[in-house]
SETORRO-398114 format. One record per atom (N, C-alpha, C, O): atom name; residue number from 1; x, y, z. Coordinates in Angstrom, 3 decimals, padded with zeros to 6 digits. Layout:
% SETORRO-398114
node atom->CA | nr->NUM | east->X | north->Y | up->Z
...
***
This chain:
% SETORRO-398114
node atom->N | nr->1 | east->005.689 | north->-013.860 | up->057.828
node atom->CA | nr->1 | east->004.950 | north->-013.737 | up->056.592
node atom->C | nr->1 | east->004.999 | north->-012.296 | up->056.097
node atom->O | nr->1 | east->005.155 | north->-012.062 | up->054.898
node atom->N | nr->2 | east->004.871 | north->-011.345 | up->056.984
node atom->CA | nr->2 | east->004.877 | north->-009.934 | up->056.600
node atom->C | nr->2 | east->006.226 | north->-009.555 | up->055.998
node atom->O | nr->2 | east->006.262 | north->-008.814 | up->055.016
node atom->N | nr->3 | east->007.332 | north->-010.036 | up->056.555
node atom->CA | nr->3 | east->008.659 | north->-009.675 | up->056.065
node atom->C | nr->3 | east->008.938 | north->-010.280 | up->054.690
node atom->O | nr->3 | east->009.645 | north->-009.693 | up->053.871
node atom->N | nr->4 | east->008.386 | north->-011.434 | up->054.457
node atom->CA | nr->4 | east->008.536 | north->-012.043 | up->053.133
node atom->C | nr->4 | east->007.823 | north->-011.216 | up->052.058
node atom->O | nr->4 | east->008.328 | north->-011.073 | up->050.945
node atom->N | nr->5 | east->006.654 | north->-010.675 | up->052.393
node atom->CA | nr->5 | east->005.915 | north->-009.839 | up->051.463
node atom->C | nr->5 | east->006.666 | north->-008.540 | up->051.192
node atom->O | nr->5 | east->006.728 | north->-008.096 | up->050.046
node atom->N | nr->6 | east->007.234 | north->-007.927 | up->052.218
node atom->CA | nr->6 | east->008.019 | north->-006.703 | up->052.056
node atom->C | nr->6 | east->009.257 | north->-006.996 | up->051.204
node atom->O | nr->6 | east->009.607 | north->-006.209 | up->050.325
node atom->N | nr->7 | east->009.911 | north->-008.118 | up->051.461
node atom->CA | nr->7 | east->011.092 | north->-008.508 | up->050.705
node atom->C | nr->7 | east->010.738 | north->-008.738 | up->049.230
node atom->O | nr->7 | east->011.501 | north->-008.343 | up->048.349
node atom->N | nr->8 | east->009.602 | north->-009.366 | up->048.951
node atom->CA | nr->8 | east->009.144 | north->-009.613 | up->047.596
node atom->C | nr->8 | east->008.866 | north->-008.299 | up->046.853
node atom->O | nr->8 | east->009.256 | north->-008.152 | up->045.695
node atom->N | nr->9 | east->008.207 | north->-007.362 | up->047.497
node atom->CA | nr->9 | east->007.911 | north->-006.064 | up->046.884
node atom->C | nr->9 | east->009.204 | north->-005.308 | up->046.618
node atom->O | nr->9 | east->009.348 | north->-004.699 | up->045.558
node atom->N | nr->10 | east->010.147 | north->-005.332 | up->047.555
node atom->CA | nr->10 | east->011.422 | north->-004.636 | up->047.380
node atom->C | nr->10 | east->012.210 | north->-005.229 | up->046.212
node atom->O | nr->10 | east->012.799 | north->-004.484 | up->045.429
node atom->N | nr->11 | east->012.229 | north->-006.544 | up->046.085
node atom->CA | nr->11 | east->012.931 | north->-007.169 | up->044.967
node atom->C | nr->11 | east->012.280 | north->-006.843 | up->043.624
node atom->O | nr->11 | east->012.981 | north->-006.654 | up->042.630
node atom->N | nr->12 | east->010.969 | north->-006.775 | up->043.584
node atom->CA | nr->12 | east->010.282 | north->-006.413 | up->042.345
node atom->C | nr->12 | east->010.587 | north->-004.975 | up->041.941
node atom->O | nr->12 | east->010.802 | north->-004.695 | up->040.762
node atom->N | nr->13 | east->010.607 | north->-004.067 | up->042.903
node atom->CA | nr->13 | east->010.949 | north->-002.676 | up->042.603
node atom->C | nr->13 | east->012.387 | north->-002.555 | up->042.114
node atom->O | nr->13 | east->012.664 | north->-001.806 | up->041.177
node atom->N | nr->14 | east->013.304 | north->-003.287 | up->042.744
node atom->CA | nr->14 | east->014.702 | north->-003.264 | up->042.337
node atom->C | nr->14 | east->014.874 | north->-003.837 | up->040.926
node atom->O | nr->14 | east->015.641 | north->-003.298 | up->040.128
node atom->N | nr->15 | east->014.174 | north->-004.914 | up->040.620
node atom->CA | nr->15 | east->014.279 | north->-005.535 | up->039.300
node atom->C | nr->15 | east->013.732 | north->-004.614 | up->038.216
node atom->O | nr->15 | east->014.314 | north->-004.530 | up->037.135
node atom->N | nr->16 | east->012.634 | north->-003.928 | up->038.478
node atom->CA | nr->16 | east->012.077 | north->-003.021 | up->037.472
node atom->C | nr->16 | east->012.948 | north->-001.781 | up->037.296
node atom->O | nr->16 | east->012.989 | north->-001.216 | up->036.203
node atom->N | nr->17 | east->013.647 | north->-001.344 | up->038.347
node atom->CA | nr->17 | east->014.531 | north->-000.187 | up->038.227
node atom->C | nr->17 | east->015.803 | north->-000.532 | up->037.460
node atom->O | nr->17 | east->016.344 | north->000.329 | up->036.766
node atom->N | nr->18 | east->016.291 | north->-001.757 | up->037.564
node atom->CA | nr->18 | east->017.540 | north->-002.156 | up->036.913
node atom->C | nr->18 | east->017.342 | north->-002.778 | up->035.534
node atom->O | nr->18 | east->018.320 | north->-003.075 | up->034.848
node atom->N | nr->19 | east->016.096 | north->-002.980 | up->035.120
node atom->CA | nr->19 | east->015.826 | north->-003.602 | up->033.814
node atom->C | nr->19 | east->016.232 | north->-002.655 | up->032.693
node atom->O | nr->19 | east->016.024 | north->-001.447 | up->032.809
node atom->N | nr->20 | east->016.812 | north->-003.179 | up->031.598
node atom->CA | nr->20 | east->017.192 | north->-002.306 | up->030.479
node atom->C | nr->20 | east->015.956 | north->-001.750 | up->029.784
node atom->O | nr->20 | east->014.936 | north->-002.429 | up->029.664
node atom->N | nr->21 | east->016.062 | north->-000.517 | up->029.333
node atom->CA | nr->21 | east->014.952 | north->000.129 | up->028.642
node atom->C | nr->21 | east->014.948 | north->-000.305 | up->027.177
node atom->O | nr->21 | east->016.004 | north->-000.326 | up->026.546
node atom->N | nr->22 | east->013.789 | north->-000.650 | up->026.626
node atom->CA | nr->22 | east->013.736 | north->-001.059 | up->025.216
node atom->C | nr->22 | east->013.962 | north->000.149 | up->024.307
node atom->O | nr->22 | east->013.581 | north->001.266 | up->024.660
node atom->N | nr->23 | east->014.577 | north->-000.061 | up->023.143
node atom->CA | nr->23 | east->014.803 | north->001.066 | up->022.230
node atom->C | nr->23 | east->013.483 | north->001.555 | up->021.631
node atom->O | nr->23 | east->012.546 | north->000.777 | up->021.451
node atom->N | nr->24 | east->013.423 | north->002.857 | up->021.324
node atom->CA | nr->24 | east->012.220 | north->003.415 | up->020.727
node atom->C | nr->24 | east->012.158 | north->003.001 | up->019.257
node atom->O | nr->24 | east->013.177 | north->003.024 | up->018.567
node atom->N | nr->25 | east->010.984 | north->002.626 | up->018.776
node atom->CA | nr->25 | east->010.880 | north->002.227 | up->017.371
node atom->C | nr->25 | east->011.008 | north->003.432 | up->016.452
node atom->O | nr->25 | east->010.592 | north->004.538 | up->016.799
node atom->N | nr->26 | east->011.590 | north->003.207 | up->015.272
node atom->CA | nr->26 | east->011.725 | north->004.302 | up->014.317
node atom->C | nr->26 | east->010.401 | north->004.490 | up->013.582
node atom->O | nr->26 | east->009.612 | north->003.555 | up->013.447
node atom->N | nr->27 | east->010.176 | north->005.684 | up->013.121
node atom->CA | nr->27 | east->008.945 | north->005.999 | up->012.409
node atom->C | nr->27 | east->008.935 | north->005.315 | up->011.046
node atom->O | nr->27 | east->009.973 | north->005.192 | up->010.396
node atom->N | nr->28 | east->007.772 | north->004.879 | up->010.628
node atom->CA | nr->28 | east->007.636 | north->004.224 | up->009.332
node atom->C | nr->28 | east->007.795 | north->005.245 | up->008.214
node atom->O | nr->28 | east->007.367 | north->006.393 | up->008.338
node atom->N | nr->29 | east->008.405 | north->004.819 | up->007.139
node atom->CA | nr->29 | east->008.582 | north->005.707 | up->005.993
node atom->C | nr->29 | east->007.967 | north->005.058 | up->004.757
node atom->O | nr->29 | east->007.479 | north->003.929 | up->004.804
node atom->N | nr->30 | east->008.001 | north->005.794 | up->003.661
node atom->CA | nr->30 | east->007.393 | north->005.305 | up->002.435
node atom->C | nr->30 | east->008.172 | north->004.138 | up->001.835
node atom->O | nr->30 | east->007.608 | north->003.351 | up->001.074
node atom->N | nr->31 | east->009.448 | north->004.014 | up->002.161
node atom->CA | nr->31 | east->010.253 | north->002.916 | up->001.624
node atom->C | nr->31 | east->009.954 | north->001.583 | up->002.312
node atom->O | nr->31 | east->010.389 | north->000.538 | up->001.828
node atom->N | nr->32 | east->009.225 | north->001.595 | up->003.423
node atom->CA | nr->32 | east->008.880 | north->000.370 | up->004.133
node atom->C | nr->32 | east->007.726 | north->-000.385 | up->003.480
node atom->O | nr->32 | east->007.466 | north->-001.534 | up->003.837
node atom->N | nr->33 | east->007.035 | north->000.233 | up->002.537
node atom->CA | nr->33 | east->005.862 | north->-000.366 | up->001.911
node atom->C | nr->33 | east->006.292 | north->-001.205 | up->000.710
node atom->O | nr->33 | east->007.056 | north->-000.742 | up->-000.137
node atom->N | nr->34 | east->005.797 | north->-002.446 | up->000.640
node atom->CA | nr->34 | east->006.056 | north->-003.316 | up->-000.508
node atom->C | nr->34 | east->004.865 | north->-003.249 | up->-001.456
node atom->O | nr->34 | east->004.032 | north->-004.155 | up->-001.476
node atom->N | nr->35 | east->004.786 | north->-002.183 | up->-002.238
node atom->CA | nr->35 | east->003.675 | north->-002.004 | up->-003.168
node atom->C | nr->35 | east->003.969 | north->-002.720 | up->-004.471
node atom->O | nr->35 | east->005.127 | north->-002.821 | up->-004.877
node atom->N | nr->36 | east->002.929 | north->-003.222 | up->-005.134
node atom->CA | nr->36 | east->003.131 | north->-003.855 | up->-006.437
node atom->C | nr->36 | east->003.647 | north->-002.839 | up->-007.462
node atom->O | nr->36 | east->003.275 | north->-001.667 | up->-007.414
node atom->N | nr->37 | east->004.491 | north->-003.281 | up->-008.374
node atom->CA | nr->37 | east->005.040 | north->-002.411 | up->-009.402
node atom->C | nr->37 | east->004.713 | north->-002.968 | up->-010.771
node atom->O | nr->37 | east->004.264 | north->-004.106 | up->-010.905
node atom->N | nr->38 | east->004.944 | north->-002.155 | up->-011.781
node atom->CA | nr->38 | east->004.758 | north->-002.598 | up->-013.157
node atom->C | nr->38 | east->006.003 | north->-002.188 | up->-013.936
node atom->O | nr->38 | east->006.115 | north->-001.048 | up->-014.388
node atom->N | nr->39 | east->006.933 | north->-003.122 | up->-014.089
node atom->CA | nr->39 | east->008.183 | north->-002.863 | up->-014.805
node atom->C | nr->39 | east->008.280 | north->-003.815 | up->-015.990
node atom->O | nr->39 | east->007.853 | north->-004.967 | up->-015.903
node atom->N | nr->40 | east->008.836 | north->-003.339 | up->-017.086
node atom->CA | nr->40 | east->008.921 | north->-004.143 | up->-018.305
node atom->C | nr->40 | east->009.980 | north->-005.242 | up->-018.196
node atom->O | nr->40 | east->009.792 | north->-006.330 | up->-018.741
node atom->N | nr->41 | east->011.079 | north->-004.977 | up->-017.508
node atom->CA | nr->41 | east->012.184 | north->-005.940 | up->-017.452
node atom->C | nr->41 | east->012.058 | north->-006.963 | up->-016.333
node atom->O | nr->41 | east->012.844 | north->-007.909 | up->-016.278
node atom->N | nr->42 | east->011.103 | north->-006.797 | up->-015.454
node atom->CA | nr->42 | east->010.963 | north->-007.690 | up->-014.302
node atom->C | nr->42 | east->010.236 | north->-008.971 | up->-014.727
node atom->O | nr->42 | east->009.182 | north->-008.892 | up->-015.357
node atom->N | nr->43 | east->010.781 | north->-010.151 | up->-014.392
node atom->CA | nr->43 | east->010.116 | north->-011.400 | up->-014.811
node atom->C | nr->43 | east->008.821 | north->-011.625 | up->-014.039
node atom->O | nr->43 | east->008.692 | north->-011.217 | up->-012.884
node atom->N | nr->44 | east->007.878 | north->-012.271 | up->-014.685
node atom->CA | nr->44 | east->006.607 | north->-012.613 | up->-014.064
node atom->C | nr->44 | east->006.703 | north->-014.066 | up->-013.600
node atom->O | nr->44 | east->006.862 | north->-014.959 | up->-014.432
node atom->N | nr->45 | east->006.611 | north->-014.326 | up->-012.292
node atom->CA | nr->45 | east->006.762 | north->-015.702 | up->-011.805
node atom->C | nr->45 | east->005.531 | north->-016.549 | up->-012.116
node atom->O | nr->45 | east->004.409 | north->-016.044 | up->-012.162
node atom->N | nr->46 | east->005.759 | north->-017.847 | up->-012.329
node atom->CA | nr->46 | east->004.675 | north->-018.813 | up->-012.499
node atom->C | nr->46 | east->004.465 | north->-019.474 | up->-011.140
node atom->O | nr->46 | east->005.381 | north->-020.083 | up->-010.586
node atom->N | nr->47 | east->003.259 | north->-019.348 | up->-010.615
node atom->CA | nr->47 | east->002.968 | north->-019.799 | up->-009.249
node atom->C | nr->47 | east->001.917 | north->-020.895 | up->-009.283
node atom->O | nr->47 | east->000.893 | north->-020.765 | up->-009.953
node atom->N | nr->48 | east->002.175 | north->-021.975 | up->-008.557
node atom->CA | nr->48 | east->001.208 | north->-023.050 | up->-008.388
node atom->C | nr->48 | east->000.840 | north->-023.108 | up->-006.910
node atom->O | nr->48 | east->001.715 | north->-023.285 | up->-006.062
node atom->N | nr->49 | east->-000.440 | north->-022.961 | up->-006.594
node atom->CA | nr->49 | east->-000.866 | north->-023.007 | up->-005.205
node atom->C | nr->49 | east->-000.913 | north->-021.614 | up->-004.595
node atom->O | nr->49 | east->-000.989 | north->-020.612 | up->-005.306
node atom->N | nr->50 | east->-000.868 | north->-021.566 | up->-003.280
node atom->CA | nr->50 | east->-000.930 | north->-020.309 | up->-002.549
node atom->C | nr->50 | east->000.436 | north->-019.988 | up->-001.989
node atom->O | nr->50 | east->000.965 | north->-020.738 | up->-001.169
node atom->N | nr->51 | east->001.009 | north->-018.888 | up->-002.421
node atom->CA | nr->51 | east->002.322 | north->-018.462 | up->-001.950
node atom->C | nr->51 | east->002.303 | north->-016.962 | up->-001.716
node atom->O | nr->51 | east->001.423 | north->-016.261 | up->-002.215
node atom->N | nr->52 | east->003.284 | north->-016.465 | up->-000.948
node atom->CA | nr->52 | east->003.427 | north->-015.036 | up->-000.701
node atom->C | nr->52 | east->004.486 | north->-014.493 | up->-001.654
node atom->O | nr->52 | east->005.629 | north->-014.949 | up->-001.636
node atom->N | nr->53 | east->004.116 | north->-013.529 | up->-002.480
node atom->CA | nr->53 | east->005.049 | north->-012.891 | up->-003.400
node atom->C | nr->53 | east->005.459 | north->-011.547 | up->-002.833
node atom->O | nr->53 | east->004.610 | north->-010.732 | up->-002.471
node atom->N | nr->54 | east->006.758 | north->-011.316 | up->-002.755
node atom->CA | nr->54 | east->007.280 | north->-010.031 | up->-002.288
node atom->C | nr->54 | east->007.515 | north->-009.140 | up->-003.497
node atom->O | nr->54 | east->008.308 | north->-009.486 | up->-004.373
node atom->N | nr->55 | east->006.841 | north->-008.000 | up->-003.558
node atom->CA | nr->55 | east->007.025 | north->-007.069 | up->-004.660
node atom->C | nr->55 | east->006.607 | north->-007.636 | up->-005.997
node atom->O | nr->55 | east->007.435 | north->-007.707 | up->-006.904
node atom->N | nr->56 | east->005.337 | north->-008.050 | up->-006.166
node atom->CA | nr->56 | east->004.922 | north->-008.657 | up->-007.423
node atom->C | nr->56 | east->004.907 | north->-007.632 | up->-008.562
node atom->O | nr->56 | east->004.766 | north->-006.431 | up->-008.331
node atom->N | nr->57 | east->005.052 | north->-008.120 | up->-009.772
node atom->CA | nr->57 | east->004.975 | north->-007.296 | up->-010.975
node atom->C | nr->57 | east->003.532 | north->-007.357 | up->-011.462
node atom->O | nr->57 | east->003.107 | north->-008.373 | up->-012.014
node atom->N | nr->58 | east->002.781 | north->-006.289 | up->-011.265
node atom->CA | nr->58 | east->001.358 | north->-006.262 | up->-011.588
node atom->C | nr->58 | east->001.176 | north->-005.789 | up->-013.023
node atom->O | nr->58 | east->001.646 | north->-004.712 | up->-013.390
node atom->N | nr->59 | east->000.495 | north->-006.592 | up->-013.833
node atom->CA | nr->59 | east->000.237 | north->-006.233 | up->-015.218
node atom->C | nr->59 | east->-001.156 | north->-005.606 | up->-015.339
node atom->O | nr->59 | east->-001.328 | north->-004.614 | up->-016.047
node atom->N | nr->60 | east->-002.154 | north->-006.184 | up->-014.650
node atom->CA | nr->60 | east->-003.519 | north->-005.679 | up->-014.702
node atom->C | nr->60 | east->-004.185 | north->-005.979 | up->-013.370
node atom->O | nr->60 | east->-003.988 | north->-007.051 | up->-012.798
node atom->N | nr->61 | east->-004.977 | north->-005.029 | up->-012.875
node atom->CA | nr->61 | east->-005.641 | north->-005.245 | up->-011.597
node atom->C | nr->61 | east->-007.058 | north->-004.701 | up->-011.654
node atom->O | nr->61 | east->-007.287 | north->-003.548 | up->-011.290
node atom->N | nr->62 | east->-007.993 | north->-005.488 | up->-012.093
node atom->CA | nr->62 | east->-009.419 | north->-005.194 | up->-012.005
node atom->C | nr->62 | east->-009.873 | north->-003.907 | up->-012.681
node atom->O | nr->62 | east->-009.091 | north->-003.233 | up->-013.351
node atom->N | nr->63 | east->-011.139 | north->-003.581 | up->-012.499
node atom->CA | nr->63 | east->-011.728 | north->-002.347 | up->-013.018
node atom->C | nr->63 | east->-011.613 | north->-001.270 | up->-011.952
node atom->O | nr->63 | east->-012.443 | north->-001.189 | up->-011.047
node atom->N | nr->64 | east->-010.602 | north->-000.460 | up->-012.061
node atom->CA | nr->64 | east->-010.430 | north->000.633 | up->-011.111
node atom->C | nr->64 | east->-011.135 | north->001.864 | up->-011.664
node atom->O | nr->64 | east->-010.858 | north->002.310 | up->-012.777
node atom->N | nr->65 | east->-012.051 | north->002.405 | up->-010.867
node atom->CA | nr->65 | east->-012.821 | north->003.569 | up->-011.290
node atom->C | nr->65 | east->-012.733 | north->004.647 | up->-010.223
node atom->O | nr->65 | east->-012.510 | north->004.365 | up->-009.046
node atom->N | nr->66 | east->-012.910 | north->005.859 | up->-010.650
node atom->CA | nr->66 | east->-012.985 | north->006.970 | up->-009.710
node atom->C | nr->66 | east->-014.400 | north->007.498 | up->-009.687
node atom->O | nr->66 | east->-015.132 | north->007.406 | up->-010.673
node atom->N | nr->67 | east->-014.774 | north->008.051 | up->-008.551
node atom->CA | nr->67 | east->-016.116 | north->008.583 | up->-008.387
node atom->C | nr->67 | east->-015.997 | north->009.927 | up->-007.691
node atom->O | nr->67 | east->-015.363 | north->010.028 | up->-006.640
node atom->N | nr->68 | east->-016.590 | north->010.943 | up->-008.256
node atom->CA | nr->68 | east->-016.492 | north->012.286 | up->-007.683
node atom->C | nr->68 | east->-017.278 | north->012.365 | up->-006.374
node atom->O | nr->68 | east->-018.354 | north->011.778 | up->-006.249
node atom->N | nr->69 | east->-016.735 | north->013.089 | up->-005.409
node atom->CA | nr->69 | east->-017.410 | north->013.306 | up->-004.132
node atom->C | nr->69 | east->-018.270 | north->014.551 | up->-004.272
node atom->O | nr->69 | east->-017.748 | north->015.635 | up->-004.532
node atom->N | nr->70 | east->-019.576 | north->014.413 | up->-004.104
node atom->CA | nr->70 | east->-020.500 | north->015.526 | up->-004.342
node atom->C | nr->70 | east->-021.078 | north->016.115 | up->-003.071
node atom->O | nr->70 | east->-021.894 | north->017.033 | up->-003.145
node atom->N | nr->71 | east->-020.687 | north->015.624 | up->-001.918
node atom->CA | nr->71 | east->-021.230 | north->016.155 | up->-000.672
node atom->C | nr->71 | east->-020.284 | north->017.229 | up->-000.132
node atom->O | nr->71 | east->-019.070 | north->017.169 | up->-000.328
node atom->N | nr->72 | east->-020.870 | north->018.209 | up->000.550
node atom->CA | nr->72 | east->-020.075 | north->019.253 | up->001.167
node atom->C | nr->72 | east->-019.807 | north->018.843 | up->002.598
node atom->O | nr->72 | east->-020.692 | north->018.325 | up->003.278
node atom->N | nr->73 | east->-018.598 | north->019.071 | up->003.053
node atom->CA | nr->73 | east->-018.236 | north->018.678 | up->004.408
node atom->C | nr->73 | east->-018.015 | north->019.881 | up->005.301
node atom->O | nr->73 | east->-017.876 | north->021.008 | up->004.825
node atom->N | nr->74 | east->-017.986 | north->019.636 | up->006.585
node atom->CA | nr->74 | east->-017.671 | north->020.682 | up->007.539
node atom->C | nr->74 | east->-018.869 | north->021.369 | up->008.144
node atom->O | nr->74 | east->-018.717 | north->022.119 | up->009.108
node atom->N | nr->75 | east->-020.053 | north->021.143 | up->007.616
node atom->CA | nr->75 | east->-021.252 | north->021.780 | up->008.184
node atom->C | nr->75 | east->-021.858 | north->020.888 | up->009.246
node atom->O | nr->75 | east->-021.819 | north->019.661 | up->009.151
node atom->N | nr->76 | east->-022.416 | north->021.522 | up->010.253
node atom->CA | nr->76 | east->-023.070 | north->020.762 | up->011.327
node atom->C | nr->76 | east->-024.553 | north->021.039 | up->011.342
node atom->O | nr->76 | east->-025.275 | north->020.491 | up->012.175
***
């Protein structure tokens, strides 16, 4: 029983040493983002139901407002 356990541990160590290393992922860039655009020549699709649109042409999106930040930061 003891030799089987030693053999099992040795095979696991050998398998992990010989396993291929996964490639490192590349860093994300700004071109990876599918943000909505507003272009005059782009057709507006007619959609029935729930679907995923890649790169939609946004004509209007809600009441977007800005609000000034009046608090001072950095003090403790």
